[in-house]
Backbone as CSV, one residue per row, in Angstrom:
resi,resn,N_x,N_y,N_z,CA_x,CA_y,CA_z,C_x,C_y,C_z
1,MET,-47.070,-92.139,146.074,-45.869,-92.939,145.930,-46.119,-94.312,146.578
2,ARG,-45.736,-95.363,145.880,-45.973,-96.724,146.360,-44.877,-97.174,147.325
3,ASN,-45.304,-97.918,148.329,-44.386,-98.535,149.281,-44.111,-99.952,148.802
4,VAL,-42.880,-100.212,148.407,-42.504,-101.455,147.735,-41.559,-102.260,148.622
5,PHE,-41.998,-103.455,148.985,-41.191,-104.349,149.809,-40.400,-105.287,148.906
6,LEU,-39.073,-105.282,149.058,-38.212,-106.185,148.288,-37.941,-107.447,149.091
7,ASP,-38.205,-108.590,148.486,-37.894,-109.863,149.115,-36.382,-110.095,149.060
8,THR,-35.923,-111.007,149.880,-34.490,-111.298,149.990,-33.859,-111.641,148.653
9,ASN,-34.554,-112.425,147.831,-33.953,-112.858,146.564,-33.681,-111.685,145.627
10,VAL,-34.502,-110.661,145.669,-34.275,-109.477,144.829,-33.090,-108.676,145.376
11,LEU,-32.977,-108.611,146.689,-31.828,-107.937,147.305,-30.526,-108.646,146.918
12,ILE,-30.544,-109.968,146.940,-29.353,-110.740,146.555,-29.055,-110.563,145.069
13,ASP,-30.100,-110.513,144.232,-29.883,-110.233,142.802,-29.128,-108.925,142.635
14,TYR,-29.565,-107.919,143.372,-28.976,-106.588,143.241,-27.516,-106.576,143.705
15,PHE,-27.272,-107.043,144.912,-25.914,-106.974,145.453,-24.983,-108.035,144.884
16,GLY,-25.536,-109.141,144.433,-24.715,-110.218,143.907,-24.592,-110.216,142.403
17,SER,-25.202,-109.223,141.752,-25.185,-109.122,140.284,-25.600,-110.444,139.636
18,ARG,-26.672,-111.039,140.175,-27.169,-112.300,139.622,-28.019,-112.031,138.388
19,ASN,-28.609,-113.086,137.837,-29.412,-112.969,136.613,-30.485,-111.892,136.701
20,GLY,-31.081,-111.713,137.863,-32.128,-110.715,138.015,-31.623,-109.311,138.278
21,PHE,-30.317,-109.091,138.148,-29.742,-107.784,138.480,-30.364,-106.623,137.706
22,PRO,-30.552,-106.713,136.373,-31.073,-105.532,135.662,-32.410,-105.036,136.213
23,GLU,-33.338,-105.966,136.485,-34.635,-105.549,137.034,-34.473,-104.983,138.443
24,ALA,-33.666,-105.644,139.262,-33.435,-105.158,140.626,-32.810,-103.769,140.602
25,ALA,-31.850,-103.565,139.713,-31.190,-102.258,139.606,-32.170,-101.180,139.153
26,THR,-33.075,-101.528,138.258,-34.078,-100.559,137.801,-35.015,-100.181,138.941
27,ILE,-35.396,-101.152,139.758,-36.256,-100.870,140.910,-35.529,-99.954,141.896
28,VAL,-34.267,-100.219,142.147,-33.476,-99.362,143.043,-33.371,-97.952,142.465
29,THR,-33.199,-97.845,141.160,-33.134,-96.530,140.511,-34.440,-95.765,140.704
30,LEU,-35.570,-96.454,140.639,-36.862,-95.795,140.890,-36.904,-95.209,142.300
31,ALA,-36.339,-95.920,143.252,-36.282,-95.402,144.625,-35.337,-94.209,144.719
32,GLN,-34.207,-94.290,144.030,-33.259,-93.174,144.035,-33.893,-91.921,143.446
33,ARG,-34.762,-92.098,142.468,-35.457,-90.970,141.831,-36.737,-90.584,142.566
34,GLN,-36.964,-91.214,143.700,-38.115,-90.952,144.566,-39.449,-91.189,143.863
35,LYS,-39.489,-92.215,143.033,-40.731,-92.637,142.375,-41.458,-93.682,143.216
36,ILE,-40.698,-94.408,144.047,-41.233,-95.412,144.963,-40.459,-95.318,146.275
37,ARG,-41.035,-95.896,147.330,-40.329,-96.049,148.598,-39.989,-97.526,148.753
38,LEU,-38.732,-97.827,149.006,-38.292,-99.215,149.171,-38.303,-99.613,150.640
39,TYR,-38.723,-100.848,150.876,-38.705,-101.447,152.203,-38.019,-102.803,152.105
40,VAL,-37.152,-103.084,153.069,-36.435,-104.360,153.128,-36.399,-104.772,154.595
41,SER,-36.672,-106.042,154.869,-36.671,-106.483,156.264,-35.254,-106.672,156.794
42,SER,-35.135,-106.536,158.097,-33.850,-106.798,158.749,-33.416,-108.237,158.487
43,LEU,-34.362,-109.145,158.406,-34.066,-110.549,158.094,-33.402,-110.684,156.728
44,SER,-33.848,-109.896,155.760,-33.263,-109.954,154.416,-31.802,-109.536,154.423
45,PHE,-31.480,-108.515,155.197,-30.080,-108.099,155.277,-29.221,-109.206,155.888
46,ALA,-29.739,-109.865,156.920,-28.983,-110.949,157.554,-28.761,-112.102,156.580
47,THR,-29.819,-112.511,155.910,-29.721,-113.628,154.969,-28.839,-113.270,153.783
48,ALA,-29.054,-112.092,153.222,-28.258,-111.664,152.064,-26.785,-111.531,152.439
49,GLY,-26.504,-110.974,153.599,-25.118,-110.837,154.038,-24.425,-112.180,154.146
50,TYR,-25.123,-113.145,154.697,-24.552,-114.488,154.836,-24.297,-115.114,153.466
51,ILE,-25.301,-115.096,152.606,-25.176,-115.724,151.283,-24.126,-115.019,150.433
52,LEU,-24.165,-113.709,150.415,-23.227,-112.963,149.575,-21.782,-113.121,150.050
53,SER,-21.573,-113.087,151.347,-20.208,-113.256,151.867,-19.684,-114.662,151.602
54,ALA,-20.575,-115.642,151.638,-20.159,-117.037,151.455,-19.948,-117.411,149.992
55,HIS,-20.682,-116.772,149.084,-20.695,-117.241,147.695,-20.217,-116.237,146.653
56,HIS,-19.769,-115.076,147.075,-19.296,-114.078,146.112,-17.885,-113.641,146.475
57,LYS,-17.219,-113.038,145.538,-15.798,-112.728,145.710,-15.526,-111.460,146.506
58,ARG,-16.551,-110.752,146.870,-16.339,-109.560,147.691,-16.208,-109.960,149.153
59,SER,-15.538,-109.128,149.892,-15.341,-109.412,151.315,-16.584,-109.028,152.116
60,HIS,-16.631,-109.540,153.316,-17.694,-109.185,154.250,-17.736,-107.665,154.435
61,ALA,-16.578,-107.043,154.594,-16.501,-105.590,154.792,-17.072,-104.835,153.596
62,GLU,-16.813,-105.329,152.392,-17.363,-104.669,151.198,-18.890,-104.720,151.205
63,PHE,-19.447,-105.887,151.539,-20.907,-105.991,151.584,-21.494,-105.127,152.690
64,MET,-20.822,-105.047,153.827,-21.330,-104.208,154.909,-21.334,-102.740,154.483
65,ASN,-20.332,-102.312,153.743,-20.291,-100.948,153.221,-21.448,-100.719,152.243
66,LEU,-21.686,-101.687,151.358,-22.804,-101.576,150.413,-24.138,-101.521,151.154
67,PHE,-24.308,-102.384,152.154,-25.545,-102.391,152.939,-25.728,-101.064,153.668
68,ASP,-24.644,-100.534,154.213,-24.718,-99.264,154.933,-25.243,-98.159,154.021
69,ARG,-24.711,-98.094,152.819,-25.183,-97.085,151.854,-26.626,-97.363,151.439
70,PHE,-26.970,-98.635,151.270,-28.323,-98.992,150.823,-29.375,-98.622,151.867
71,THR,-29.016,-98.712,153.145,-29.996,-98.384,154.186,-30.352,-96.903,154.212
72,THR,-29.584,-96.060,153.527,-29.972,-94.654,153.403,-31.042,-94.484,152.333
73,LEU,-31.223,-95.506,151.499,-32.188,-95.465,150.402,-33.496,-96.173,150.753
74,CYS,-33.423,-97.158,151.638,-34.615,-97.953,151.939,-34.998,-97.816,153.407
75,HIS,-36.212,-98.236,153.687,-36.689,-98.339,155.063,-36.472,-99.786,155.492
76,VAL,-35.878,-99.990,156.650,-35.644,-101.341,157.145,-36.801,-101.720,158.065
77,THR,-37.499,-102.796,157.693,-38.635,-103.254,158.489,-38.159,-104.247,159.543
78,THR,-38.969,-104.391,160.574,-38.574,-105.245,161.689,-39.178,-106.637,161.587
79,VAL,-38.497,-107.544,162.236,-39.014,-108.890,162.472,-38.934,-109.069,163.985
80,ASP,-40.098,-109.006,164.637,-40.127,-109.072,166.094,-41.015,-110.231,166.548
81,ALA,-41.323,-110.277,167.826,-42.113,-111.384,168.376,-43.484,-111.486,167.715
82,ASP,-44.129,-110.352,167.460,-45.435,-110.380,166.792,-45.316,-110.923,165.374
83,THR,-44.262,-110.514,164.668,-44.034,-111.000,163.307,-43.877,-112.516,163.312
84,VAL,-43.086,-113.019,164.237,-42.866,-114.465,164.330,-44.170,-115.187,164.654
85,SER,-44.925,-114.657,165.595,-46.200,-115.283,165.968,-47.167,-115.325,164.794
86,HIS,-47.288,-114.215,164.081,-48.179,-114.187,162.913,-47.719,-115.174,161.849
87,ALA,-46.417,-115.259,161.647,-45.875,-116.180,160.636,-46.150,-117.633,161.015
88,ILE,-46.000,-117.949,162.281,-46.257,-119.316,162.743,-47.700,-119.716,162.467
89,HIS,-48.615,-118.783,162.646,-50.043,-119.084,162.505,-50.612,-118.710,161.136
90,SER,-49.763,-118.444,160.186,-50.225,-118.042,158.849,-50.481,-119.263,157.974
91,ASP,-51.028,-118.997,156.793,-51.278,-120.048,155.802,-50.077,-120.283,154.895
92,PHE,-48.990,-119.581,155.125,-47.801,-119.737,154.293,-47.146,-121.092,154.555
93,HIS,-46.629,-121.690,153.500,-45.927,-122.969,153.631,-44.435,-122.769,153.879
94,ASP,-43.934,-121.574,153.617,-42.521,-121.254,153.832,-42.449,-120.216,154.950
95,PHE,-41.813,-120.587,156.055,-41.776,-119.726,157.232,-41.090,-118.393,156.952
96,GLU,-39.974,-118.421,156.224,-39.252,-117.177,155.921,-40.132,-116.234,155.106
97,ASP,-40.864,-116.768,154.146,-41.769,-115.925,153.357,-42.897,-115.368,154.223
98,ALA,-43.371,-116.155,155.168,-44.402,-115.669,156.090,-43.870,-114.510,156.934
99,LEU,-42.620,-114.620,157.378,-42.000,-113.520,158.129,-41.902,-112.267,157.266
100,GLN,-41.463,-112.446,156.029,-41.334,-111.311,155.109,-42.700,-110.655,154.894
101,HIS,-43.699,-111.470,154.642,-45.046,-110.963,154.375,-45.564,-110.143,155.553
102,ASP,-45.439,-110.680,156.757,-45.947,-109.955,157.913,-45.153,-108.681,158.166
103,SER,-43.859,-108.726,157.917,-43.036,-107.525,158.058,-43.489,-106.446,157.078
104,ALA,-43.811,-106.851,155.855,-44.306,-105.907,154.838,-45.667,-105.343,155.232
105,LEU,-46.544,-106.189,155.752,-47.862,-105.716,156.202,-47.722,-104.697,157.329
106,THR,-46.892,-105.016,158.299,-46.695,-104.127,159.445,-46.161,-102.767,159.003
107,ALA,-45.312,-102.768,157.991,-44.735,-101.518,157.474,-45.674,-100.788,156.521
108,GLN,-46.857,-101.341,156.298,-47.869,-100.757,155.413,-47.385,-100.636,153.973
109,CYS,-46.710,-101.683,153.524,-46.283,-101.720,152.126,-47.482,-102.001,151.230
110,ASP,-47.383,-101.554,149.993,-48.451,-101.763,149.017,-48.267,-103.053,148.234
111,VAL,-47.020,-103.394,147.964,-46.715,-104.565,147.140,-45.457,-105.254,147.661
112,ILE,-45.317,-106.513,147.272,-44.092,-107.275,147.516,-43.511,-107.629,146.159
113,VAL,-42.212,-107.420,146.004,-41.520,-107.811,144.773,-40.576,-108.959,145.127
114,THR,-40.771,-110.089,144.444,-40.013,-111.301,144.726,-39.805,-112.106,143.453
115,ARG,-38.792,-112.939,143.445,-38.645,-113.892,142.346,-39.234,-115.243,142.748
116,ASN,-39.975,-115.241,143.814,-40.528,-116.453,144.400,-42.043,-116.308,144.561
117,LYS,-42.709,-115.792,143.555,-44.122,-115.430,143.633,-45.041,-116.570,144.087
118,PRO,-44.863,-117.801,143.621,-45.780,-118.867,144.056,-45.815,-119.075,145.575
119,ASP,-44.714,-118.802,146.259,-44.689,-118.971,147.712,-45.480,-117.898,148.450
120,PHE,-45.916,-116.867,147.737,-46.717,-115.796,148.332,-48.183,-115.883,147.896
121,ALA,-48.629,-117.076,147.539,-49.991,-117.267,147.019,-51.066,-116.806,147.997
122,THR,-50.813,-116.878,149.289,-51.817,-116.472,150.278,-51.610,-115.039,150.775
123,SER,-50.797,-114.275,150.081,-50.484,-112.907,150.488,-51.716,-112.009,150.499
124,LYS,-51.761,-111.129,151.469,-52.797,-110.095,151.525,-52.393,-108.876,150.699
125,LEU,-51.164,-108.860,150.232,-50.650,-107.774,149.398,-50.512,-108.258,147.962
126,THR,-50.492,-107.319,147.032,-50.200,-107.663,145.646,-48.742,-108.084,145.564
127,VAL,-48.496,-109.178,144.857,-47.140,-109.717,144.733,-46.753,-109.726,143.265
128,TYR,-45.569,-109.206,142.983,-45.056,-109.134,141.613,-43.693,-109.806,141.513
129,GLU,-43.432,-110.397,140.365,-42.063,-110.699,139.963,-41.455,-109.338,139.584
130,PRO,-40.138,-109.177,139.631,-39.552,-107.872,139.300,-39.985,-107.326,137.940
131,HIS,-39.994,-108.162,136.899,-40.386,-107.669,135.569,-41.858,-107.264,135.536
132,GLU,-42.716,-107.959,136.295,-44.133,-107.594,136.362,-44.312,-106.246,137.052
133,PHE,-43.563,-106.044,138.124,-43.643,-104.774,138.838,-43.229,-103.622,137.936
134,LEU,-42.141,-103.796,137.221,-41.668,-102.733,136.326,-42.684,-102.455,135.225
135,SER,-43.316,-103.478,134.697,-44.369,-103.277,133.689,-45.551,-102.528,134.283
136,ALA,-45.928,-102.866,135.512,-47.049,-102.194,136.174,-46.738,-100.726,136.427
137,ILE,-45.512,-100.421,136.798,-45.100,-99.031,137.044,-45.138,-98.229,135.751
138,VAL,-44.657,-98.817,134.674,-44.629,-98.129,133.374,-46.045,-97.840,132.896
139,SER,-46.979,-98.752,133.174,-48.349,-98.576,132.686,-49.159,-97.595,133.523
140,ARG,-48.617,-97.125,134.646,-49.350,-96.172,135.506,-49.282,-94.779,134.954
């Protein structure tokens, strides 16, 4: 079973029903069916909670309830002092992506799924757009 790290933008697609929702929902369904293990960083929950509460019609309490249920499905990875240090000294041009990448590495994830693939050009992990990941899973 593959360990799949979801980037913040995919989490927001899922909870915010954005354009990428169908692919994000399919990935979540794979986790529900125990075909993959999902990993999401604590940073992603913080960022998604802020963005979703500020820009969507659901209340903060509704999103917290959704997040609470979602954490029973995924593993929450940490962002700690080592993660920050590695991100500072990484080749990534986007600090948040560097934090995500190191969090995924520490959690021993196999892949990162993001809608921001170019920002992960220096990743040590395989990086997929959601549709690419789903195609790769189907072809296995």
